[in-house]
N, C-alpha and C positions, 0 to 999 in steps of 0.2 A: 531561561534557566530550567534545568530538569529537576525532578523530585526523586528523593530516595524513599518516599513512602511506598510501602507494598501495594500491589494492585488491590482494588476493592473486592470484597467478598459479599456479593448481594445475590438474591435469588436468580437474577438474570445472568450473573457472571460466574456462578458456581457450576462446575462441570458435573454432569450427571453420569457420564461414562468416561473410561480411560483417564481417571483423575491423576494418574501418575504422569501423564503427559502435560499437565497444566503447569504453567510458570507463574510465579507470584511476584517476581521482581520487575520493576519498571524498565530496567535496562534491556530486558528481552523484548518488551513491548516496543521500546524505541527502535531496537534493531530491526524488527519486522516492518515497522512503518517506514523507516529510513531506507530499507533495501527494496521495498515495493515501488511500483511506478504508478499504479492506479488503485483506487479503492472502489467498493460497491456501496452505494448509498441506498439504504432501504427506508421507505416512507409510505404511509398510507394516504392515497389520494382518492377522494370521493368514495371511500369505503373499500378501495381495491389496493392490495399491496403492490408496490412499485419498487424495483431494484434497478439502479442505473450505474454503469461505470462512470467514475467521476475523478477529475484531477484533484490532487491534494498536496499538502505540504505540512510539515510539523515544525513548530517552534516551542521548545520546552514541553509543557503539558497542554498545549493548544494545537488542535488539528484544524487547518484551514481548508475549506472546500470552495470551489468557484464554478461559475458558469455564466451564461448569458442572462441578462435581466429578463429576456423574453422566454426563458425556459420555464415551463410550468412546474417542472420537478423541483427546481430551486425555490420557486415561490411557495410551493407546497411545503417544502422542508423548513422554511424560515420560521423560527420561533416555536417549533413543535418537536416532539420526541422522534428521534431517528435512530437507526442502527447502521453503523459503518463497519465493513469488513475488509480485511486485506489478507490475501493468501499467497504464499510463496511455495511452489513445488520444488523441492531440492533433489528428489530422486524417485525413480520407479522401483519398487521392491518386488523382485521376482522370487516366488516361493516354489517349493516342490509340489504344492497343490494349488489349483486355481483359486480355491476359497481363501487361501492365505496371502494372495497377492495384495500389495498395499502401496502406499506412497510415503516418502519422507517429506515433511512439510513443516512450515511455520505459519500460524494463522492468528489473527487478532480480531476481536469483536469489541466494538465500542458502542455504548449506549449513552444518550444524553440529548439535550436540547440544542439544536443548531441555531445559534444566535447571529442575526445579520450584523455585519460590521459596517457601520454607516459613517463614523467619524473619518474624514478624509485621510489623515496621516495613518490611522490604524488600518484602514482599508488598503492604502498603498503598501504598508508593511506586509499585510497578508498576501498581496499580489507578488511581492518580492519573495516571500517564503515559498509560495507555490512555484514560481519560476525557478528558484534555486534548487528545488527538489527535482523538477522534471528536466531542466536544462541548466545545470550549474555554470555560472560564468556569463550567461546571456544577459542578465540584468545590467551588468557593466558594459557589455559589448554592443547590444542592440539599441535601437532608438527607444527613448523613454515613452511611457504610456501618455497619450494626449488626452485632452479633456473629453472628447467624444467617446474614445475607447473606455475611459475611466467610468463614464456614466452608463455604458452599455454592459458592464460586467458587475456581477454581484458576488460578494464574498461572505461566507458563513464561517463562524468559529464554533468548534466543538471541543469542550473540555474533556480531557482524558481521565477524569476521575473514575468513571465506571467502565472498566475494561477487563477482558480476559484474554489469555494467550495460551495456545496449545501447540505443542511441538512433538514431532516424531523424527528421530534421527538415529535409526538403528537398522540392523539387517533383518532378514526374514525371521519369522517366528513359527517355524515348522514344527509339526508334531514329531515326536521321537520316532514313530514307525516310518514316517516319510524320509527322515534323515537316514535311518538304517537301510531303507530300500534303495536309496541312491539312484532313483530313476529319472531325475530331472535336475537341471541346473538351478542354482539359487544364488541370489546376490542382489546388488543394487546398481542401477544404471543412473548415474548422477545427471541432474538437469541444471543447467546454468544459463543465465541471461548474459549474452555476449554482444557487445556493440561492434558492428562491422566497419568497413572502410567508409569514411564520410563520402557522400555523393553530392557534389555542389549543384546548386540550382542551375537549370539550363540557361537562365538569363543573367547569370553572374559572369563578370569579366574573367576571361580565361586565366589571367595571371593573379587573380585575387587569392591570397593564401588562406588555407583553412586555419582558423584561429586555434591557439594552443588549448583552450578550454574544451574544444571539440576533439582534437586529436588525442589529447591526454586521456580522455574518457575511453576512447576506443582501445588505446594501448593497454590501459589498466585492466580491461576485461578480456584481452586477447588470450586464446587458449595456449 
């Protein structure tokens, strides 16, 4: 279930600059998280900041993170304050001056305590959410997680209570004199994530069909 409660306004989530680009509705936060593929997990380990790309998935107002039980970063993050970020680049903004070049983007920053998910059914649910985010349809298609694999993976849950979202979706912001001078091109070059043609594993039977949940994803993002 998702929440209609506005995003929190705390010292950590209040924008200091470009406040007009801040979004306060949760639907924008959900959109950024659902459109992204990986997040960056920030944690302090042995007094040193550590930021790692990490798989994730969202279910309502819970963000699930996962990794190997042998990964020290996941052990460090368990039960402590973390910062998770997701950034999507939607376009490169070309301006008439070098200084005014920019990017169109959507970004989310989440603060909170990463709680280990230990109860078996809840942990399996978290793994399903993670799988459905990265490779939708695979949970029903591929072999189930076995006991050894289940024991070797850790799942953390992060509440989306304290979060901020920032969005830029506009053209160049050139100075009037640069516009009048008209000496350089200005505009936006869109950036999109596109899935290509599926590439079967070399050890797969030649006549094994590509499943619909894979082909449909490629078609949906085709230019």
